[in-house]
C-alpha positions as YAML, in Angstrom:
chain: A
units: angstrom
residues:
- id: 1
  name: LEU
  ca: [-0.94, -7.70, -4.69]
- id: 2
  name: LEU
  ca: [2.44, -9.40, -4.43]
- id: 3
  name: LEU
  ca: [2.96, -8.31, -0.82]
- id: 4
  name: TYR
  ca: [-0.58, -9.38, 0.10]
- id: 5
  name: SER
  ca: [-0.21, -12.73, -1.59]
- id: 6
  name: GLU
  ca: [3.05, -13.49, 0.20]
- id: 7
  name: MET
  ca: [1.61, -12.40, 3.54]
- id: 8
  name: ALA
  ca: [-1.56, -14.43, 2.94]
- id: 9
  name: LYS
  ca: [0.49, -17.54, 2.12]
- id: 10
  name: ALA
  ca: [2.52, -17.09, 5.28]
- id: 11
  name: PHE
  ca: [-0.54, -16.61, 7.48]
- id: 12
  name: ALA
  ca: [-2.51, -19.40, 5.79]
- id: 13
  name: SER
  ca: [0.34, -21.85, 6.32]
- id: 14
  name: PHE
  ca: [-0.57, -21.88, 10.02]
- id: 15
  name: LYS
  ca: [-4.17, -22.90, 9.30]
- id: 16
  name: PRO
  ca: [-5.28, -26.50, 8.73]
- id: 17
  name: ASN
  ca: [-7.32, -25.68, 5.59]
- id: 18
  name: LYS
  ca: [-4.64, -23.29, 4.24]
- id: 19
  name: GLN
  ca: [-7.24, -20.56, 3.53]
- id: 20
  name: LEU
  ca: [-7.78, -17.19, 5.16]
- id: 21
  name: SER
  ca: [-11.15, -16.29, 6.61]
- id: 22
  name: LEU
  ca: [-12.78, -13.03, 5.55]
- id: 23
  name: VAL
  ca: [-11.61, -11.26, 8.73]
- id: 24
  name: GLU
  ca: [-8.06, -12.54, 8.22]
- id: 25
  name: ALA
  ca: [-8.11, -11.42, 4.59]
- id: 26
  name: VAL
  ca: [-9.29, -7.94, 5.64]
- id: 27
  name: ALA
  ca: [-6.57, -7.69, 8.30]
- id: 28
  name: THR
  ca: [-3.89, -8.93, 5.91]
- id: 29
  name: GLY
  ca: [-5.09, -6.58, 3.16]
- id: 30
  name: THR
  ca: [-5.08, -3.62, 5.54]
- id: 31
  name: LEU
  ca: [-1.57, -4.42, 6.74]
- id: 32
  name: ALA
  ca: [-0.23, -4.90, 3.21]
- id: 33
  name: GLY
  ca: [-1.91, -1.68, 2.05]
- id: 34
  name: CYS
  ca: [-0.51, 0.31, 4.96]
- id: 35
  name: ILE
  ca: [3.01, -0.99, 4.34]
- id: 36
  name: VAL
  ca: [2.82, -0.02, 0.67]
- id: 37
  name: ALA
  ca: [1.32, 3.39, 1.53]
- id: 38
  name: GLY
  ca: [4.10, 4.05, 4.04]
- id: 39
  name: VAL
  ca: [6.77, 3.19, 1.49]
- id: 40
  name: THR
  ca: [5.27, 5.19, -1.37]
- id: 41
  name: THR
  ca: [4.18, 8.31, 0.54]
- id: 42
  name: PRO
  ca: [7.56, 10.08, 0.28]
- id: 43
  name: LEU
  ca: [7.59, 9.41, -3.47]
- id: 44
  name: ASP
  ca: [4.07, 10.77, -3.83]
- id: 45
  name: ALA
  ca: [4.91, 13.85, -1.75]
- id: 46
  name: VAL
  ca: [7.86, 14.70, -4.01]
- id: 47
  name: ARG
  ca: [5.80, 14.08, -7.16]
- id: 48
  name: THR
  ca: [3.02, 16.34, -5.85]
- id: 49
  name: ARG
  ca: [5.47, 19.11, -5.08]
- id: 50
  name: MET
  ca: [7.06, 18.73, -8.49]
- id: 51
  name: LEU
  ca: [3.68, 19.16, -10.16]
- id: 52
  name: ALA
  ca: [2.71, 22.13, -7.98]
- id: 53
  name: SER
  ca: [6.10, 23.85, -8.04]
- id: 54
  name: PRO
  ca: [6.96, 26.96, -10.00]
- id: 55
  name: GLU
  ca: [8.48, 26.49, -13.44]
- id: 56
  name: THR
  ca: [11.99, 27.11, -12.04]
- id: 57
  name: LEU
  ca: [11.91, 23.72, -10.24]
- id: 58
  name: LYS
  ca: [10.38, 21.76, -13.14]
- id: 59
  name: PRO
  ca: [13.72, 20.98, -14.86]
- id: 60
  name: LEU
  ca: [15.06, 19.30, -11.70]
- id: 61
  name: SER
  ca: [14.76, 15.56, -11.59]
- id: 62
  name: PHE
  ca: [13.16, 13.48, -8.86]
- id: 63
  name: VAL
  ca: [16.23, 12.49, -6.84]
- id: 64
  name: PRO
  ca: [17.76, 15.98, -6.50]
- id: 65
  name: LEU
  ca: [14.37, 17.37, -5.47]
- id: 66
  name: MET
  ca: [13.90, 14.66, -2.85]
- id: 67
  name: LYS
  ca: [17.38, 15.34, -1.45]
- id: 68
  name: SER
  ca: [16.63, 19.06, -1.40]
- id: 69
  name: PHE
  ca: [13.35, 18.57, 0.48]
- id: 70
  name: LEU
  ca: [14.99, 16.22, 2.98]
- id: 71
  name: GLU
  ca: [17.83, 18.67, 3.63]
- id: 72
  name: LYS
  ca: [15.52, 21.67, 4.05]
- id: 73
  name: GLU
  ca: [12.60, 20.09, 5.92]
- id: 74
  name: GLY
  ca: [13.71, 16.65, 7.04]
- id: 75
  name: THR
  ca: [11.15, 13.87, 6.99]
- id: 76
  name: ALA
  ca: [8.42, 16.34, 7.99]
- id: 77
  name: PHE
  ca: [7.83, 17.19, 4.33]
- id: 78
  name: PHE
  ca: [5.84, 13.99, 3.80]
- id: 79
  name: LEU
  ca: [4.24, 13.54, 7.23]
- id: 80
  name: PRO
  ca: [1.09, 15.64, 6.51]
- id: 81
  name: SER
  ca: [0.10, 13.23, 3.74]
- id: 82
  name: LEU
  ca: [1.04, 10.01, 5.57]
- id: 83
  name: ALA
  ca: [-2.06, 9.57, 7.75]
- id: 84
  name: PRO
  ca: [-4.61, 10.21, 4.98]
- id: 85
  name: ARG
  ca: [-2.77, 7.84, 2.62]
- id: 86
  name: LEU
  ca: [-2.55, 5.13, 5.28]
- id: 87
  name: LEU
  ca: [-6.27, 5.41, 5.98]
- id: 88
  name: TYR
  ca: [-7.31, 5.56, 2.33]
- id: 89
  name: ILE
  ca: [-4.99, 2.89, 0.94]
- id: 90
  name: GLY
  ca: [-5.33, 0.64, 4.01]
- id: 91
  name: ALA
  ca: [-9.13, 0.67, 3.80]
- id: 92
  name: SER
  ca: [-9.33, 0.32, 0.02]
- id: 93
  name: SER
  ca: [-6.76, -2.48, 0.01]
- id: 94
  name: ALA
  ca: [-8.69, -4.29, 2.73]
- id: 95
  name: ALA
  ca: [-11.91, -4.11, 0.74]
- id: 96
  name: PHE
  ca: [-10.35, -5.07, -2.58]
- id: 97
  name: LEU
  ca: [-8.27, -7.92, -1.21]
- id: 98
  name: ALA
  ca: [-11.11, -9.31, 0.94]
- id: 99
  name: VAL
  ca: [-13.32, -9.55, -2.15]
- id: 100
  name: TYR
  ca: [-10.40, -11.07, -4.05]
- id: 101
  name: GLU
  ca: [-9.95, -13.70, -1.33]
- id: 102
  name: VAL
  ca: [-13.68, -14.55, -1.18]
- id: 103
  name: VAL
  ca: [-13.91, -14.91, -4.97]
- id: 104
  name: SER
  ca: [-10.71, -16.91, -5.13]
- id: 105
  name: ASN
  ca: [-11.88, -19.27, -2.36]
- id: 106
  name: ALA
  ca: [-15.27, -19.69, -4.04]
- id: 107
  name: ARG
  ca: [-13.61, -20.44, -7.36]
- id: 108
  name: ALA
  ca: [-11.27, -22.98, -5.75]
- id: 109
  name: ALA
  ca: [-14.22, -24.65, -4.01]
- id: 110
  name: ARG
  ca: [-16.19, -24.80, -7.27]
- id: 111
  name: GLN
  ca: [-13.28, -26.32, -9.19]
- id: 112
  name: GLY
  ca: [-12.64, -28.81, -6.39]
- id: 113
  name: LYS
  ca: [-16.14, -30.31, -6.79]
...
């Protein structure tokens, strides 16, 4: 929500009424969601492997496992999950943040009267 709100402020500053339209809110929400998904996908991939790994890997902590996966497989270890996460989180963020923007604009309009 923080990334979206900062992006929305930046985009809205170029508009005379300082508010995003529904389409702009959807686009901003999608972009913010995709950025967050891209950043968190490697973390999620390591967490998933930790949970699915044999008991011999369980005692290892997050950082050594991530280093191990990067050394053995390179960045390819998280690529299979990147596209689905971008699609899922981008779309759900767009929907959630568009509704948030509509409700927030309606509330501001109601309080302004």
